[in-house]
C-alpha positions as CSV (number, residue, x, y, z in Angstrom):
1,X,209.8,64.3,75.6
2,X,209.6,63.1,79.2
3,X,212.9,61.3,80.2
4,X,212.7,57.8,81.5
5,X,216.4,57.3,82.2
6,X,215.6,57.1,86.0
7,X,213.5,53.9,85.6
8,X,215.3,50.7,86.6
9,X,213.4,47.4,86.4
10,X,211.8,44.8,84.1
11,X,209.2,45.5,81.5
12,X,207.4,42.3,80.4
13,X,206.5,42.7,76.8
14,X,204.1,40.4,74.9
15,X,206.0,40.3,71.6
16,X,203.8,39.9,68.5
17,X,204.7,37.7,65.5
18,X,206.4,39.5,62.7
19,X,208.9,41.4,64.9
20,X,212.3,40.3,66.1
21,X,213.4,41.0,69.7
22,X,215.6,44.0,68.6
23,X,212.5,45.5,67.0
24,X,210.9,45.8,70.4
25,X,213.9,47.6,71.8
26,X,213.8,50.1,68.9
27,X,210.1,50.5,69.3
28,X,210.5,51.4,73.0
29,X,213.4,53.9,72.3
30,X,211.3,55.7,69.6
31,X,208.5,56.3,72.2
32,X,210.5,56.7,75.4
33,X,213.7,58.4,74.3
34,X,217.2,57.1,74.9
35,X,217.2,54.3,77.4
36,X,219.7,51.8,78.6
37,X,217.9,48.5,78.0
38,X,218.4,44.9,77.0
39,X,216.1,42.0,76.4
40,X,216.4,38.6,78.0
41,X,216.6,35.9,75.3
42,X,215.5,36.3,71.7
43,X,212.4,35.3,69.9
44,X,212.2,34.6,66.1
45,X,209.8,36.7,64.0
46,X,207.3,33.9,63.8
47,X,207.3,33.4,67.5
48,X,205.3,35.4,70.0
49,X,205.0,35.7,73.8
50,X,206.9,36.9,76.8
51,X,210.0,39.0,76.1
52,X,211.4,40.5,79.3
53,X,213.1,43.9,78.7
54,X,215.5,45.2,81.3
55,X,215.8,48.9,81.9
56,X,218.6,50.9,83.5
57,X,220.5,49.2,86.3
58,X,218.3,46.1,85.9
59,X,220.4,45.2,82.8
60,X,223.1,44.0,85.3
61,X,220.7,41.1,86.2
62,X,220.6,39.8,82.6
63,X,222.9,36.8,83.2
64,X,220.8,35.6,86.1
65,X,217.5,35.9,84.3
66,X,218.9,34.2,81.2
67,X,219.7,31.1,83.4
68,X,216.1,30.7,84.5
69,X,213.9,28.1,82.7
70,X,211.5,29.1,80.0
71,X,208.1,27.6,79.0
72,X,206.7,27.4,75.5
73,X,203.5,26.2,73.8
74,X,203.9,25.0,70.2
75,X,202.3,23.1,67.4
76,X,203.9,20.5,65.1
77,X,202.7,19.7,61.6
78,X,203.6,16.0,61.1
79,X,204.5,14.5,57.8
80,X,206.3,17.5,56.3
81,X,209.7,19.1,57.1
82,X,211.2,22.4,55.9
83,X,214.8,23.4,55.6
84,X,214.2,26.0,58.4
85,X,212.1,23.6,60.5
86,X,209.4,26.2,60.5
87,X,206.9,27.8,58.1
88,X,209.5,30.2,56.7
89,X,211.3,27.5,54.8
90,X,210.9,25.2,51.8
91,X,209.6,21.7,52.1
92,X,212.5,19.2,51.8
93,X,210.9,16.0,53.1
94,X,207.5,14.4,53.4
95,X,206.6,11.2,55.2
96,X,203.5,9.4,56.5
97,X,201.9,10.7,59.7
98,X,198.6,8.8,59.8
99,X,200.0,6.1,62.2
100,X,200.7,8.6,65.0
101,X,198.7,8.2,68.2
102,X,198.5,10.0,71.5
103,X,199.9,7.0,73.2
104,X,203.0,7.0,70.9
105,X,203.6,10.7,71.5
106,X,203.3,10.4,75.3
107,X,205.8,7.6,75.3
108,X,208.2,9.4,72.9
109,X,208.0,12.6,75.0
110,X,209.5,10.7,78.0
111,X,212.8,10.3,76.1
112,X,213.3,14.1,75.9
113,X,212.8,14.9,79.6
114,X,216.0,15.5,81.5
115,X,219.4,16.4,80.0
116,X,219.5,16.0,76.2
117,X,221.9,16.9,73.4
118,X,220.6,19.0,70.5
119,X,222.1,19.6,67.1
120,X,221.4,23.3,66.2
121,X,219.4,24.0,63.0
122,X,221.4,25.5,60.2
123,X,219.0,28.4,60.3
124,X,220.1,29.7,63.7
125,X,222.2,32.4,65.2
126,X,225.0,30.2,66.6
127,X,228.3,31.3,65.2
128,X,230.8,29.2,63.3
129,X,234.1,30.9,62.4
130,X,232.6,34.2,63.4
131,X,229.5,34.0,61.2
132,X,226.0,33.0,62.3
133,X,224.8,29.7,60.8
134,X,222.0,31.3,58.9
135,X,224.5,33.2,56.8
136,X,225.9,29.9,55.6
137,X,222.4,28.6,54.9
138,X,221.5,31.6,52.9
139,X,224.7,31.4,50.9
140,X,223.7,28.1,49.3
141,X,224.0,24.4,49.7
142,X,227.8,24.3,49.4
143,X,228.3,26.9,52.1
144,X,225.8,25.2,54.4
145,X,227.4,21.8,53.9
146,X,230.7,23.2,55.1
147,X,229.3,23.7,58.6
148,X,230.1,20.8,61.0
149,X,226.7,20.8,62.7
150,X,227.5,17.7,64.7
151,X,230.5,19.5,66.3
152,X,228.2,22.3,67.4
153,X,226.0,20.0,69.5
154,X,224.9,21.4,72.9
155,X,223.5,20.0,76.1
156,X,220.2,21.4,77.3
157,X,217.7,20.4,79.9
158,X,213.9,19.7,79.7
159,X,212.1,19.7,83.0
160,X,208.6,19.2,81.7
161,X,207.1,18.2,78.4
162,X,203.3,17.7,77.9
163,X,201.1,16.7,75.0
164,X,198.2,19.2,74.9
165,X,196.2,17.7,72.0
166,X,196.4,15.8,68.8
167,X,194.3,16.3,65.7
168,X,194.9,14.8,62.2
169,X,198.4,15.6,61.2
170,X,199.0,18.1,64.0
171,X,200.0,18.0,67.7
172,X,200.1,20.7,70.4
173,X,202.6,20.7,73.2
174,X,204.0,22.5,76.2
175,X,207.6,22.4,77.3
176,X,209.7,23.9,80.1
177,X,213.3,23.9,79.3
178,X,216.7,25.5,79.9
179,X,218.3,28.4,78.0
180,X,219.7,27.5,74.6
181,X,217.0,24.9,73.8
182,X,215.8,25.0,70.2
183,X,212.1,24.2,70.1
184,X,212.3,23.7,66.3
185,X,214.9,21.0,66.9
186,X,212.8,19.4,69.6
187,X,209.8,19.3,67.3
188,X,211.9,17.7,64.5
189,X,213.4,15.1,66.9
190,X,210.0,14.2,68.4
191,X,208.5,13.7,65.0
192,X,211.3,11.4,64.0
193,X,210.9,9.5,67.3
194,X,207.3,8.6,66.3
195,X,208.4,7.5,62.8
196,X,207.6,10.7,60.8
197,X,208.9,14.2,60.2
198,X,207.7,17.5,61.4
199,X,207.7,21.3,61.1
200,X,207.1,23.8,63.8
201,X,204.0,25.9,62.8
202,X,203.3,27.9,66.0
203,X,205.5,28.9,68.9
204,X,204.5,31.0,72.0
205,X,206.7,31.6,74.9
206,X,204.4,31.6,77.9
207,X,206.9,32.1,80.7
208,X,210.4,33.7,80.9
209,X,212.4,35.2,83.7
210,X,209.6,34.1,86.1
211,X,207.0,36.2,84.2
212,X,203.8,34.5,83.0
213,X,202.3,35.5,79.7
214,X,199.3,36.9,81.4
215,X,201.5,39.6,83.1
216,X,203.1,40.7,79.8
217,X,202.0,43.9,78.1
218,X,201.1,44.2,74.5
219,X,202.5,47.0,72.4
220,X,199.1,48.7,72.2
221,X,198.7,48.6,75.9
222,X,202.2,50.1,76.4
223,X,201.4,52.8,73.9
224,X,198.3,53.8,75.9
225,X,200.3,54.0,79.1
226,X,203.3,56.0,78.0
227,X,202.4,58.8,80.4
228,X,202.3,56.3,83.2
229,X,205.0,54.0,81.8
230,X,206.7,53.5,85.2
231,X,203.6,51.7,86.5
232,X,204.2,48.9,83.9
233,X,207.8,48.2,85.2
234,X,208.6,45.8,87.9
235,X,211.2,47.5,90.2
236,X,214.6,46.0,90.9
237,X,213.8,44.6,94.3
238,X,210.7,42.8,93.0
239,X,212.3,41.1,90.0
240,X,212.3,37.3,90.4
241,X,215.9,36.3,89.5
242,X,215.6,32.9,91.2
243,X,217.8,34.1,94.2
244,X,216.9,34.4,97.9
245,X,216.7,38.0,99.1
246,X,218.5,39.4,102.1
247,X,217.6,42.8,103.6
248,X,220.2,44.8,105.5
249,X,219.2,45.6,109.1
250,X,221.3,48.7,109.4
251,X,223.0,51.3,107.2
252,X,226.5,50.3,108.3
253,X,226.1,46.9,106.7
254,X,224.9,48.3,103.4
255,X,227.8,50.8,103.3
256,X,230.4,48.1,103.9
257,X,229.1,45.8,101.2
258,X,228.9,48.7,98.7
259,X,232.6,49.4,99.5
260,X,233.5,45.9,98.7
261,X,234.1,44.8,102.3
262,X,233.1,41.4,103.7
263,X,230.4,41.5,106.4
264,X,230.4,38.7,109.0
265,X,227.5,38.1,111.3
266,X,225.9,35.5,113.5
267,X,223.6,33.0,111.8
268,X,220.6,34.3,113.7
269,X,221.1,37.8,112.4
270,X,221.4,36.5,108.8
271,X,218.3,34.4,109.1
272,X,216.3,37.3,110.6
273,X,217.2,39.4,107.5
274,X,216.2,36.8,104.9
275,X,213.0,37.5,103.1
276,X,212.6,34.0,101.8
277,X,211.9,31.6,104.7
278,X,212.4,28.5,102.5
279,X,216.0,29.4,102.0
280,X,217.5,26.7,104.2
281,X,220.9,26.7,105.8
282,X,223.3,23.9,105.2
283,X,226.8,23.9,106.6
284,X,229.6,24.8,104.3
285,X,227.5,26.2,101.5
286,X,228.2,29.2,99.2
287,X,225.3,30.8,97.3
288,X,224.4,34.0,95.5
289,X,221.7,36.3,97.1
290,X,220.0,39.5,96.1
291,X,221.1,42.3,98.5
292,X,218.5,44.9,99.6
293,X,219.2,48.0,101.7
294,X,217.2,49.0,104.8
295,X,214.5,50.5,102.7
296,X,214.1,47.3,100.7
297,X,215.8,48.6,97.6
298,X,218.0,46.2,95.7
299,X,221.6,47.4,95.5
300,X,223.6,44.4,94.5
301,X,224.0,40.6,94.0
302,X,226.1,39.1,96.7
303,X,227.6,35.8,97.8
304,X,226.9,34.3,101.2
305,X,229.1,31.7,102.8
306,X,228.8,29.7,106.0
307,X,232.0,29.6,108.0
308,X,233.3,26.7,110.2
309,X,232.7,28.9,113.2
310,X,229.0,28.9,112.4
311,X,228.9,32.5,111.4
312,X,227.9,33.9,108.0
313,X,230.0,35.9,105.6
314,X,228.5,38.1,102.9
315,X,230.3,40.0,100.1
316,X,228.8,42.0,97.2
317,X,229.8,40.5,93.8
318,X,227.9,42.9,91.5
319,X,226.4,46.3,92.2
320,X,223.1,47.5,90.9
């Protein structure tokens, strides 16, 4: 078997329904051999869409990619709610839905844009006393009732929420949100906002870690490209981690940063090495940047700080 241990980058997988995120990792290892890899975010078996998989040194970028917003398209069936808030559960509640209109939904959606607080569903991986909540749910009603869900509330952020269509008893939506957002809970809360109840019946992640679904590779396509697998992988220096990129102008700077030393330079030199012109300069700021060597290869994530003297100081925080 050809080794792929030398590959460092991001593989955008289009996860099919019926598989969990870890299944994708196992699928890749069986075909490519032992690899250092990790996926960015998880998707339930019933969900499909973009699953970024990091290979080799790119796994060190996982925290930054997890912090990037995600976009989902989903469908809600109104008038029926299950204990899992999706099609895997048992119906526990039914209400009227015939009164729901597009105008009502568009008005209700506005209440969920911005910072909101969500109560996690009992069928979720959040841990309480060292056990995921779904373990309590599967142990029966008594165990599930012992979990203080209200105490496990979390703040998330929704930057965009659109109604895509409404048909009798069913609505289609698109949402862009922060990490940790439960779309199942969003569906439940929206349905209640318009005087009904609801269950999530379809969920597709259309963007994650800056990758659109059109750029994600299905498992069949990956299987067909195993002999040319590296061509499917976005290299380290091209991964969008939401940080400005800075390219060293000479070997001495790269060597010092790798050795953990601080590098100080005039602001003009710093600006000339920035690959993102929109990265404005504001006095007194501190920000993370992606560090590239003279050849344009990413070698670390650094912190850049403006000094009172007007010069710029750079240090490497995490090597790649």
